[in-house]
N, C-alpha and C positions, 0 to 999 in steps of 0.2 A: 642350805640355801640361807648361808650366814655372805654368803657373798652378790645374792641377789639383794636381801632386805637391805644391804648399803647402801644402793642406787635407788629405791622405791620409794616415796612420798610418805613423812608420815602418816604412818596407818595401815596401812596401803600391804607391808610384811606381814602386819599381826592379819589380819584378813587372812591375804594367802594361808597363814598357818592354819583358822581358825577352817577354812575349807579342804585344808589338805587331811586338817585332822575328822575334821567330817567322814570324809569320805575314805578313812583310813576303818571309822566301826562299821562291826559285823551290821548286815541290812537288816537281821530280826531282832535288832535290839530293840527298838521302838514294841515290837509287842508284849519284850519279856521286863517291859518299867506298866507300873501301875498308871493306870488312872486320872484324869484330874478328878477326877467323882472320889475316886476310892481312898487319892489321898486328903479329899478333904473331910468324905467320911470319918477316916482312921485322928484326922486331926483335932476330928469333935468325940471321938470318943467313940465313934456309935458304928463302928470294924463290923461288915457284913461277913 
C-alpha cells in the first residue's frame, strides 16, 4: 500500500489502513472481548 498512499489525500491512506486491519480481524473477536459493563465493574472493584 505504500505506492497507493503517496497518491491519496492526507488521512485517506490511514483510513484505508484501518479498514484493512478491521477486515483482517477474526469475526468472533467481539464475543471474546469484555462488555463495557464488565470493564466498568472491574474498574469499580465490583467484579462479579
